[in-house]
MARLO-281882 format. One record per residue (C-alpha): x, y, z; residue number from 1; residue in one letter; chain. Coordinates in steps of 0.1 Angstrom, whole numbers, plus 2048, in hexadecimal, padded with zeros to 3 digits. Layout:
R   c1   c2   c3  tordren  tikol  bavo
R    X    Y    Z      NUM      A     A
...
//
This chain:
R   c1   c2   c3  tordren  tikol  bavo
R  46F  239  52B        1      M     A
R  47B  22D  507        2      Q     A
R  4A0  222  505        3      N     A
R  4BB  221  4EC        4      R     A
R  4DD  210  4E7        5      K     A
R  4F9  222  4DE        6      L     A
R  519  20B  4CB        7      G     A
R  51D  1EB  4C8        8      K     A
R  528  1E7  4EE        9      G     A
R  504  1E6  4FE       10      G     A
R  504  208  50D       11      L     A
R  4E0  20E  50F       12      E     A
R  4D0  232  51A       13      V     A
R  4B1  241  51B       14      S     A
R  4A4  252  4FC       15      A     A
R  4A6  274  50C       16      I     A
R  4C3  27D  525       17      G     A
R  4CC  29B  538       18      L     A
R  4E7  2B3  530       19      G     A
R  4F4  2BF  54F       20      C     A
R  50C  2D9  544       21      M     A
R  4F8  2F6  548       22      G     A
R  4F3  2EF  56B       23      M     A
R  519  2FD  575       24      S     A
R  524  30E  557       25      W     A
R  521  31D  533       26      S     A
R  4FC  32A  538       27      Y     A
R  502  344  554       28      G     A
R  507  343  574       29      P     A
R  509  320  587       30      P     A
R  4E8  313  594       31      K     A
R  4DC  30F  5B7       32      D     A
R  4EF  2EE  5BF       33      K     A
R  4D2  2DC  5D3       34      P     A
R  4B8  2E4  5BB       35      E     A
R  4CC  2D4  59C       36      M     A
R  4D2  2B4  5B4       37      I     A
R  4AB  2B6  5B8       38      A     A
R  4A9  2B9  591       39      L     A
R  4C1  29E  586       40      I     A
R  4AE  285  59F       41      R     A
R  48F  28F  591       42      G     A
R  49C  288  56F       43      A     A
R  4A3  265  57E       44      V     A
R  47F  263  58B       45      E     A
R  471  267  568       46      R     A
R  487  24C  558       47      G     A
R  4A5  261  54F       48      I     A
R  4C5  249  550       49      T     A
R  4DD  25F  53A       50      F     A
R  4F3  27B  545       51      F     A
R  508  290  538       52      D     A
R  526  2A5  549       53      T     A
R  54D  2AD  545       54      A     A
R  569  2B6  558       55      E     A
R  56A  2DD  549       56      V     A
R  54A  2E0  553       57      Y     A
R  54D  2F7  570       58      G     A
R  56A  2EA  56E       59      P     A
R  568  2CD  581       60      L     A
R  547  2DA  597       61      T     A
R  52E  2C8  57F       62      N     A
R  540  2A5  582       63      E     A
R  53C  2A7  5A8       64      E     A
R  515  2B3  5A3       65      L     A
R  50A  299  58E       66      V     A
R  520  27D  5A2       67      G     A
R  50F  28C  5C3       68      E     A
R  4ED  28F  5B4       69      A     A
R  4ED  26E  5A5       70      L     A
R  500  258  5BE       71      A     A
R  4E3  247  5CD       72      P     A
R  4DA  238  5AB       73      F     A
R  500  22A  5A3       74      R     A
R  4F9  20C  58A       75      G     A
R  4D7  21B  57E       76      Q     A
R  4E3  235  56A       77      V     A
R  4FD  23F  54F       78      V     A
R  515  25D  553       79      I     A
R  528  26B  53A       80      A     A
R  543  280  541       81      T     A
R  562  28C  52A       82      K     A
R  586  292  524       83      F     A
R  59E  2A7  512       84      G     A
R  5A2  2C9  520       85      W     A
R  5BD  2D6  537       86      E     A
R  5BC  2F7  54F       87      R     A
R  5CF  30E  54C       88      N     A
R  5EC  311  56A       89      P     A
R  5E3  337  56C       90      N     A
R  5BF  339  572       91      D     A
R  5AF  312  57D       92      S     A
R  590  320  56E       93      N     A
R  598  325  549       94      K     A
R  59F  305  536       95      W     A
R  5AA  30D  514       96      T     A
R  5C6  2F4  509       97      A     A
R  5BD  2D3  4FD       98      L     A
R  5D2  2B3  509       99      N     A
R  5C4  291  502      100      S     A
R  5E8  280  50A      101      R     A
R  5E4  25F  516      102      P     A
R  5F3  267  53B      103      E     A
R  5DD  285  53F      104      H     A
R  5BA  26C  533      105      I     A
R  5C2  258  54E      106      K     A
R  5C6  273  569      107      Q     A
R  5A6  282  55F      108      V     A
R  593  262  560      109      A     A
R  59D  25B  586      110      E     A
R  593  280  58D      111      G     A
R  570  27A  57E      112      S     A
R  570  257  58D      113      L     A
R  571  26A  5AE      114      K     A
R  55D  28B  5A5      115      R     A
R  53D  271  598      116      L     A
R  542  259  5B4      117      R     A
R  544  23A  59D      118      V     A
R  55A  21C  598      119      D     A
R  55B  220  575      120      A     A
R  551  23D  559      121      L     A
R  532  230  545      122      D     A
R  53C  243  527      123      L     A
R  55D  258  520      124      F     A
R  55D  273  505      125      Y     A
R  57B  281  4F6      126      Q     A
R  56D  2A4  4FA      127      H     A
R  57D  2B4  4DD      128      R     A
R  597  2A7  4C7      129      I     A
R  5BC  2AE  4CC      130      D     A
R  5D0  2B2  4AE      131      L     A
R  5EF  2AC  4C0      132      N     A
R  5EA  28A  4CA      133      V     A
R  5DD  26C  4B0      134      P     A
R  5BF  261  4B8      135      I     A
R  5CA  23E  4BA      136      E     A
R  5DE  248  4D7      137      E     A
R  5C0  253  4E8      138      V     A
R  5A6  23A  4E2      139      A     A
R  5C2  223  4E9      140      G     A
R  5C4  236  50C      141      A     A
R  5A1  22F  511      142      V     A
R  59F  20D  508      143      K     A
R  5B9  206  523      144      D     A
R  5A1  217  537      145      L     A
R  587  200  530      146      I     A
R  59D  1DF  535      147      Q     A
R  5A6  1EE  558      148      E     A
R  57C  1EE  560      149      G     A
R  581  217  565      150      K     A
R  56C  21E  546      151      V     A
R  554  208  533      152      K     A
R  54E  21E  513      153      H     A
R  560  236  4FB      154      F     A
R  54F  255  4E7      155      G     A
R  55D  274  4D8      156      L     A
R  550  292  4D1      157      S     A
R  54B  2A9  4B2      158      E     A
R  567  295  4A5      159      A     A
R  56A  294  479      160      G     A
R  55E  26D  467      161      V     A
R  585  268  462      162      E     A
R  58B  26A  488      163      T     A
R  570  258  491      164      I     A
R  578  23B  47A      165      R     A
R  59B  23B  488      166      R     A
R  592  23C  4AC      167      A     A
R  57C  21E  4A4      168      N     A
R  592  208  499      169      E     A
R  5A9  20B  4B7      170      V     A
R  58B  20B  4D0      171      Q     A
R  565  206  4C3      172      P     A
R  554  22A  4CB      173      V     A
R  534  227  4DB      174      A     A
R  528  247  4D4      175      A     A
R  530  26B  4C4      176      L     A
R  524  28B  4D4      177      Q     A
R  51F  2A6  4BC      178      S     A
R  507  2C3  4BB      179      E     A
R  4E8  2B9  4A7      180      Y     A
R  4C6  2C8  4A2      181      S     A
R  4B2  2D9  48B      182      L     A
R  4C4  2FA  491      183      F     A
R  4E6  2E5  485      184      W     A
R  4E1  2C8  46F      185      R     A
R  502  2C6  460      186      E     A
R  50C  2A4  470      187      P     A
R  4F2  293  456      188      E     A
R  509  298  43A      189      R     A
R  526  27F  444      190      E     A
R  525  280  468      191      I     A
R  503  26A  46C      192      I     A
R  50A  253  44F      193      P     A
R  52B  24B  45E      194      T     A
R  51B  241  480      195      L     A
R  502  22D  46F      196      E     A
R  51C  217  45D      197      E     A
R  530  213  47E      198      L     A
R  513  20F  493      199      A     A
R  520  227  4AC      200      I     A
R  506  23B  4BE      201      G     A
R  4FD  260  4BB      202      F     A
R  4F7  279  4D8      203      V     A
R  4EC  299  4CB      204      P     A
R  4F5  2BA  4E3      205      F     A
R  4E3  2D7  4E0      206      S     A
R  4C8  2C6  4D2      207      P     A
R  4AD  2E4  4DC      208      L     A
R  4C9  2FD  4CA      209      G     A
R  4D7  309  4EB      210      K     A
R  4B1  314  4F3      211      G     A
R  4AC  324  4D5      212      F     A
R  494  30A  4C3      213      L     A
R  47E  30A  4E0      214      T     A
R  470  32E  4D6      215      G     A
R  477  33D  4F9      216      K     A
R  495  34F  4EB      217      I     A
R  48C  371  4D5      218      T     A
R  4A2  38C  4C7      219      P     A
R  49B  3A1  4E8      220      E     A
R  4AA  383  4FF      221      T     A
R  4CC  390  511      222      R     A
R  4E6  37B  51A      223      F     A
R  4F9  37B  53B      224      D     A
R  520  380  535      225      S     A
R  525  35D  543      226      T     A
R  50D  34E  52B      227      D     A
R  51E  33D  50D      228      F     A
R  503  348  4F3      229      R     A
R  510  36D  4F4      230      S     A
R  52C  365  4DF      231      T     A
R  51A  350  4CA      232      V     A
R  516  35F  4AA      233      P     A
R  4F7  34B  4A2      234      R     A
R  4EB  35B  4BE      235      F     A
R  4EF  380  4B7      236      Q     A
R  4D1  393  4B4      237      E     A
R  4CD  399  490      238      E     A
R  4D2  375  48D      239      N     A
R  4B9  36E  4A4      240      R     A
R  4A2  37D  493      241      K     A
R  4A9  36F  470      242      A     A
R  4A7  34A  482      243      N     A
R  486  350  48F      244      Q     A
R  47C  342  470      245      A     A
R  485  31F  47A      246      L     A
R  473  322  49F      247      V     A
R  455  32E  489      248      D     A
R  456  30D  473      249      V     A
R  45A  2F9  492      250      I     A
R  43C  309  4A7      251      T     A
R  429  305  489      252      A     A
R  42D  2E0  48D      253      F     A
R  42C  2DE  4AE      254      A     A
R  40B  2EB  4AC      255      K     A
R  3FF  2D1  495      256      R     A
R  40B  2B3  4AF      257      K     A
R  3FC  2C4  4CE      258      N     A
R  421  2C7  4DA      259      A     A
R  439  2E5  4E2      260      T     A
R  456  2EF  4CB      261      P     A
R  471  2E1  4E2      262      A     A
R  45E  2BE  4E3      263      Q     A
R  45A  2C2  4BB      264      T     A
R  481  2C3  4B6      265      A     A
R  488  2A7  4CF      266      L     A
R  470  292  4BF      267      A     A
R  47E  299  49C      268      W     A
R  4A2  291  4AB      269      L     A
R  491  270  4BD      270      V     A
R  47E  264  49C      271      A     A
R  4A2  269  486      272      K     A
R  4B5  248  491      273      K     A
R  4AE  22E  4AB      274      P     A
R  4CE  232  4B7      275      W     A
R  4CF  25A  4BF      276      I     A
R  4CA  262  4E3      277      A     A
R  4C9  28B  4E5      278      P     A
R  4D4  29A  507      279      I     A
R  4C2  2BA  50B      280      P     A
R  4C9  2D0  52D      281      G     A
R  4B7  2E4  541      282      T     A
R  4B8  2F0  565      283      T     A
R  492  2EF  569      284      K     A
R  479  2D3  574      285      L     A
R  45C  2DE  55B      286      E     A
R  475  2E4  53E      287      R     A
R  47E  2BE  545      288      L     A
R  45F  2B1  548      289      D     A
R  456  2C2  524      290      E     A
R  477  2B4  514      291      N     A
R  46B  291  51D      292      L     A
R  44B  296  511      293      G     A
R  45A  295  4ED      294      A     A
R  45B  26F  4F1      295      L     A
R  432  270  4EE      296      N     A
R  435  288  4CD      297      V     A
R  434  26F  4B1      298      E     A
R  441  279  492      299      L     A
R  43C  262  471      300      T     A
R  451  262  455      301      L     A
R  43F  27B  443      302      E     A
R  441  293  461      303      D     A
R  464  290  463      304      V     A
R  46A  298  43D      305      E     A
R  454  2B4  441      306      A     A
R  464  2C4  461      307      I     A
R  486  2C2  448      308      E     A
R  479  2CD  428      309      S     A
R  46A  2ED  438      310      A     A
R  487  2F4  450      311      S     A
R  4A0  2EC  433      312      S     A
R  492  30E  420      313      R     A
R  49C  324  43C      314      I     A
R  4C1  333  43A      315      K     A
R  4CD  336  45B      316      L     A
R  4E1  351  466      317      A     A
R  503  351  47C      318      G     A
R  51F  33C  486      319      A     A
R  516  31D  49E      320      R     A
R  536  324  4B1      321      Y     A
R  54E  345  4B5      322      P     A
R  573  33E  4A3      323      A     A
R  584  32B  4BF      324      F     A
R  569  311  4C5      325      H     A
R  563  30E  4A1      326      A     A
R  586  301  498      327      S     A
R  583  2E5  4B1      328      L     A
R  566  2D2  4A4      329      V     A
R  565  2BB  488      330      G     A
R  58B  2B2  488      331      R     A
//
């Protein structure tokens, strides 16, 4: 397994990690717990050392799952989790309010430590920027937790350039986690140059475009009501038809490399920068193996440029988020 370093603090992770959210939440009903524990442990056996979760996934149950699955490997893996949401007092399954007040961050850390069964949180991200709390206070709260030995590294998710800079001045940011793939290349404009300047790692989530870049999703695909993609404009049937052109481009490149579309999309990300570590999610062992196969797909600089040139000519249809979620990113 290839490793990558994120940030200046020596955080080392596998070049491809595992996003665990879909095992409990957001992509249909929760999956069988023993099967998911076996999958996570299978990932460790294959060399993956980087696992992603959050208190809001489930809510809470995904951290519990990850904590149980990785308990035998304490000290050998990096677990990233997140703070910043608050549960609805009238419905514990609805977390619609942001809360990054320092006292809340510290409460969340204590809960996450217990659920993950660890003595310190390896990477603690602010899940979404809370405009009611200055980012300096957020970074200061995590700095306190780092000094107390309860957190090792600080991260941000879907933050804008100014916020990243301000946070980094208070407590060095090890990594930014944001959506990035051939299906969503917006970070290339400002985010990636800023991360390179500040020596901050990048952890792309949805590196396979929420499954679209695998080629397994067609205009005929029907999403369960518990599947977040059923609410995403980019995944509406007409938009899927229009966006199939991008999958066709990736598939053509994949054939040249004797690879799958998913492997090609991940190989492209890994080839972009040595401090990028994508975290594709899956609930199937064969897909995990397929994703890891991306590390054997060698893309030259010319390959990368050709993929980008061809994909840039395609006008993608549909927003990547419904209105509420769109309002929370890039702050």
